KELORO-78212 format. One line per field, with one value per residue: x, y, z of N, C-alpha, C, CB in turn; residue number from 1. Coordinates in nm, 4 decimals. Glycine has a CB too. Layout:
n.xx: X;...;
n.yy: Y;...;
n.zz: Z;...;
ca.xx: X;...;
ca.yy: Y;...;
ca.zz: Z;...;
c.xx: X;...;
c.yy: Y;...;
c.zz: Z;...;
cb.xx: X;...;
cb.yy: Y;...;
cb.zz: Z;...;
i: NUM;...;
END
This chain:
n.xx: 8.5344;8.1922;7.9613;7.7710;7.4990;7.4478;7.4842;7.2671;7.0604;7.0688;6.9486;6.6844;6.6280;6.6451;6.4327;6.2190;6.2296;6.1693;5.9079;5.7766;5.8045;5.6509;5.3971;5.3604;5.3742;5.2305;5.1680;5.3904;5.5961;5.7246;5.8463;6.0745;6.2510;6.5553;6.7167;6.9861;7.2241;7.4867;7.7388;7.9895;8.1560;8.2827;8.5597;8.6502;8.8542;8.8409;9.0450;8.9973;8.9749;9.1290;9.2944;9.4440;9.6076;9.9244;10.2165;10.4585;10.7724;10.8127;10.9880;10.9852;10.8324;10.4860;10.4010;10.3296;10.0041;9.8346;9.5702;9.3092;9.1976;8.8647;8.8336;9.0340;9.0235;8.8125;8.5359;8.3594;8.0185;7.7864;7.4564;7.2094;6.8753;6.5403;6.2235;5.9335;5.5875;
n.yy: 11.1379;11.1062;10.8564;10.6415;10.6104;10.8400;11.0380;10.9837;11.0345;11.3079;11.4679;11.3835;11.4834;11.7606;11.7960;11.7214;11.9258;12.1448;12.0773;12.0970;12.3739;12.4698;12.3786;12.5218;12.7986;12.8621;13.0785;13.2456;13.0826;13.0209;13.2640;13.2653;13.0875;13.0210;12.9553;12.7812;12.7387;12.5926;12.6017;12.5056;12.7237;12.7863;12.9954;13.2302;13.4687;13.6271;13.7784;14.0956;14.2092;14.4380;14.4146;14.1950;14.2737;14.2877;14.4656;14.4546;14.4242;14.4396;14.2466;14.0389;13.7357;13.6799;13.6495;13.3297;13.2255;13.0803;12.8538;12.9132;12.7067;12.6177;12.5080;12.6053;12.7764;12.7718;12.8958;12.9121;12.9533;13.0779;13.0954;13.2610;13.2712;13.3770;13.2308;13.3288;13.3668;
n.zz: 14.5689;14.4881;14.5988;14.3798;14.4443;14.5948;14.4003;14.2366;14.4116;14.4649;14.2435;14.2829;14.5374;14.4869;14.3034;14.4679;14.6597;14.4920;14.4172;14.6640;14.7070;14.4919;14.5659;14.8004;14.7304;14.4684;14.2973;14.2707;14.2085;13.9536;13.8999;14.0474;13.9429;13.7868;13.4907;13.3261;13.0677;12.8773;12.6237;12.3852;12.1670;11.8471;11.7945;11.5767;11.4315;11.1677;10.9130;10.7623;10.4196;10.3980;10.6239;10.5532;10.3508;10.2089;10.1754;9.9269;9.7614;9.4095;9.3132;9.4937;9.6220;9.7078;10.0499;10.2015;10.3017;10.5720;10.6200;10.8494;11.1006;11.1909;11.4414;11.5920;11.8148;12.0982;12.2791;12.5885;12.6099;12.8299;12.9307;13.1112;13.2344;13.3176;13.3931;13.2364;13.2459;
ca.xx: 8.4341;8.0643;7.9068;7.6704;7.3671;7.4368;7.4679;7.1303;6.9674;7.0726;6.8412;6.5554;6.6111;6.6201;6.2964;6.1274;6.2284;6.0967;5.7665;5.7283;5.7937;5.5372;5.2739;5.3492;5.3516;5.2204;5.1543;5.5216;5.6969;5.8039;5.9241;6.1995;6.3313;6.6581;6.7708;7.1215;7.2704;7.6223;7.7797;8.1181;8.1387;8.4090;8.5981;8.7364;8.8676;8.8937;9.0990;8.9273;9.0645;9.2234;9.3934;9.5287;9.6923;10.0674;10.2956;10.5813;10.8470;10.7747;11.0787;10.9673;10.7085;10.3879;10.4154;10.2264;9.9041;9.7890;9.4268;9.2753;9.1031;8.7564;8.8422;9.1575;8.9906;8.6730;8.5016;8.2393;7.9105;7.6925;7.3409;7.1157;6.7481;6.4304;6.1020;5.8222;5.4630;
ca.yy: 11.1071;11.0698;10.7255;10.6468;10.6288;10.9807;11.1141;10.9620;11.0899;11.4538;11.5231;11.3526;11.5801;11.8918;11.7940;11.7183;12.0621;12.2299;12.0428;12.1572;12.5193;12.4907;12.3581;12.6255;12.9311;12.8393;13.2025;13.3092;12.9772;13.0338;13.3886;13.2428;12.9872;13.0707;12.8439;12.8039;12.6447;12.6253;12.5345;12.5473;12.7964;12.8090;13.1361;13.2611;13.6123;13.6361;13.9064;14.1619;14.2230;14.5457;14.3647;14.0921;14.3331;14.2870;14.5410;14.3829;14.4735;14.3650;14.1347;13.9340;13.6572;13.7087;13.5518;13.2263;13.2396;12.9519;12.8505;12.9055;12.6001;12.6676;12.4561;12.6551;12.8271;12.7588;12.9671;12.8614;13.0514;13.0401;13.1833;13.2494;13.3358;13.3473;13.1812;13.4236;13.3134;
ca.zz: 14.4676;14.5485;14.5606;14.2740;14.5055;14.6334;14.2765;14.1902;14.5091;14.4609;14.1596;14.3454;14.6457;14.4273;14.2495;14.5823;14.7137;14.3980;14.4271;14.7889;14.6840;14.4031;14.6418;14.9038;14.6705;14.3232;14.2196;14.2475;14.1932;13.8301;13.9033;14.1215;13.8735;13.6947;13.4135;13.2768;12.9666;12.8320;12.5007;12.3301;12.0416;11.7749;11.7922;11.4617;11.4112;11.0307;10.8693;10.6532;10.3047;10.4269;10.7201;10.4933;10.2472;10.2416;10.0799;9.8936;9.6466;9.2892;9.2878;9.5970;9.6172;9.8120;10.1592;10.2074;10.4073;10.6201;10.6457;10.9914;11.1293;11.2754;11.5777;11.6516;11.9472;12.1390;12.4020;12.6531;12.6229;12.9340;12.9243;13.2226;13.2067;13.4086;13.3293;13.2421;13.1905;
c.xx: 8.3067;8.0251;7.7935;7.5322;7.3442;7.4163;7.3267;7.0295;6.9604;6.9649;6.7021;6.5266;6.5775;6.4767;6.1923;6.1164;6.1494;5.9461;5.7043;5.7089;5.6741;5.4062;5.2523;5.3129;5.3404;5.2168;5.2891;5.6325;5.7860;5.8865;6.0596;6.2914;6.4295;6.7151;6.9077;7.1537;7.4099;7.6526;7.9172;8.0937;8.2753;8.4366;8.6956;8.7376;8.9260;8.9467;9.0079;9.0254;9.1705;9.3336;9.4900;9.6195;9.8372;10.1409;10.4243;10.6470;10.8141;10.8645;11.0656;10.8351;10.6150;10.4041;10.2993;10.1328;9.8579;9.6409;9.4032;9.1702;8.9918;8.7634;8.9694;9.1340;8.8431;8.6538;8.3736;8.1381;7.8118;7.5811;7.2496;6.9874;6.6448;6.3099;5.9929;5.7003;5.3586;
c.yy: 11.0584;10.9274;10.7425;10.6727;10.7752;11.0695;11.0991;11.0280;11.2427;11.5135;11.4966;11.4530;11.7194;11.8989;11.7921;11.8573;12.1571;12.2032;12.1015;12.3084;12.5511;12.4789;12.4680;12.7617;12.9195;12.9673;13.2696;13.2081;12.9989;13.1618;13.3706;13.1407;13.0578;12.9496;12.8824;12.6987;12.6876;12.5456;12.5854;12.6099;12.8149;12.9587;13.1572;13.4125;13.6324;13.7757;13.9658;14.1720;14.3294;14.4961;14.2657;14.1453;14.3347;14.3643;14.4655;14.4492;14.3845;14.2431;14.0217;13.8611;13.7018;13.6052;13.4521;13.2530;13.0997;12.9598;12.8345;12.7970;12.6521;12.6169;12.5038;12.7069;12.8046;12.8402;12.9068;12.9744;12.9988;13.1436;13.1550;13.3203;13.2988;13.3044;13.2857;13.3593;13.4220;
c.zz: 14.5362;14.5091;14.4594;14.3324;14.5447;14.5109;14.2214;14.2833;14.5015;14.3695;14.2180;14.4565;14.5918;14.3747;14.3611;14.6448;14.6229;14.4032;14.5534;14.7735;14.5953;14.4800;14.7457;14.8449;14.5178;14.2399;14.1897;14.2209;14.0710;13.8256;13.9707;14.0546;13.7796;13.6231;13.3584;13.1727;12.9242;12.7061;12.4592;12.1940;11.9774;11.7671;11.6775;11.4465;11.2713;10.9997;10.7625;10.5353;10.3314;10.5232;10.6555;10.3823;10.2953;10.1333;10.0550;9.7729;9.5272;9.2649;9.3898;9.5771;9.7301;9.9234;10.1600;10.3239;10.4452;10.6522;10.7963;11.0100;11.2197;11.4188;11.6486;11.7933;11.9740;12.2654;12.4572;12.6637;12.7270;12.9366;13.0426;13.1846;13.3115;13.3285;13.3463;13.1787;13.1818;
cb.xx: 8.4870;7.9543;7.8562;7.6701;7.3526;7.5621;7.5703;7.1009;7.0075;7.2093;6.8496;6.5543;6.7379;6.7212;6.2772;6.1751;6.3724;6.1490;5.7486;5.8266;5.9232;5.5401;5.2765;5.4802;5.4668;5.0974;5.0650;5.5597;5.6289;5.7125;5.8457;6.1679;6.2404;6.7713;6.6744;7.2249;7.1729;7.7279;7.6758;8.2173;8.0687;8.4040;8.6610;8.6861;8.9583;8.7852;9.2435;8.8735;8.9847;9.1487;9.3230;9.4425;9.6444;10.1232;10.3239;10.5523;11.0011;10.7795;11.2205;10.9726;10.7389;10.2419;10.4233;10.2895;9.7830;9.8695;9.3586;9.2238;9.1746;8.6245;8.8378;9.2173;9.0263;8.6329;8.4852;8.2713;7.8391;7.7628;7.2651;7.1753;6.6982;6.3965;6.0581;5.8577;5.4109;
cb.yy: 11.0007;11.1693;10.6489;10.5165;10.5381;11.0251;11.0688;10.8126;11.0468;11.4999;11.4642;11.2079;11.5862;11.9204;11.6724;11.6155;12.1138;12.2080;11.8909;12.1282;12.5741;12.3901;12.2221;12.6364;13.0288;12.7590;13.2998;13.3946;12.8419;13.0292;13.4970;13.1968;12.8878;13.1522;12.8040;12.8007;12.6389;12.5955;12.5574;12.4274;12.9340;12.7468;13.1802;13.1900;13.6789;13.5984;13.8901;14.3044;14.2583;14.6682;14.2985;13.9818;14.4772;14.1406;14.6848;14.2326;14.4757;14.4569;14.1842;13.9955;13.5044;13.7074;13.6242;13.0863;13.3295;12.9077;12.7350;13.0430;12.4803;12.6295;12.3033;12.7656;12.9767;12.6092;13.1209;12.8021;13.0774;13.0287;13.1656;13.3085;13.2983;13.4689;13.0438;13.5574;13.1970;
cb.zz: 14.3675;14.5062;14.6854;14.1932;14.6292;14.7106;14.1719;14.1790;14.6491;14.4151;14.0189;14.4015;14.7312;14.3133;14.1582;14.6879;14.7315;14.2558;14.4253;14.9039;14.6196;14.2873;14.7102;14.9815;14.7088;14.2937;14.2943;14.3672;14.1830;13.7094;13.9754;14.2620;13.7945;13.7702;13.2985;13.3923;12.8441;12.9432;12.3873;12.3197;12.0648;11.6317;11.9283;11.3288;11.5225;10.9294;10.8154;10.6970;10.1780;10.4877;10.8387;10.4387;10.2118;10.2540;10.1306;9.8650;9.6752;9.1680;9.2864;9.7396;9.6283;9.7545;10.2954;10.2203;10.3614;10.7428;10.5659;11.0453;11.1946;11.2159;11.5758;11.5649;11.9599;12.1615;12.3768;12.7929;12.4846;13.0729;12.7909;13.3538;13.0680;13.4970;13.3894;13.1705;13.2751;
i: 1;2;3;4;5;6;7;8;9;10;11;12;13;14;15;16;17;18;19;20;21;22;23;24;25;26;27;28;29;30;31;32;33;34;35;36;37;38;39;40;41;42;43;44;45;46;47;48;49;50;51;52;53;54;55;56;57;58;59;60;61;62;63;64;65;66;67;68;69;70;71;72;73;74;75;76;77;78;79;80;81;82;83;84;85;
END
């Protein structure tokens, strides 16, 4: 595990490096930046009416259906992009 001081110093070092790059080549600086974001998205695969049709004999009860919880499955969505000005 990293010490707290090292964890605080890392973002400072990254920002210092980015500032040096900006000062050295300001005309192409933003063309080299790639941004990234991530989020959790609920994954639900609902049945269509046709998929949920159940054939049954007239003398039998319709099978019970259970409600699907929206938090049953989650997927991680990660998006990358470049900065254009």
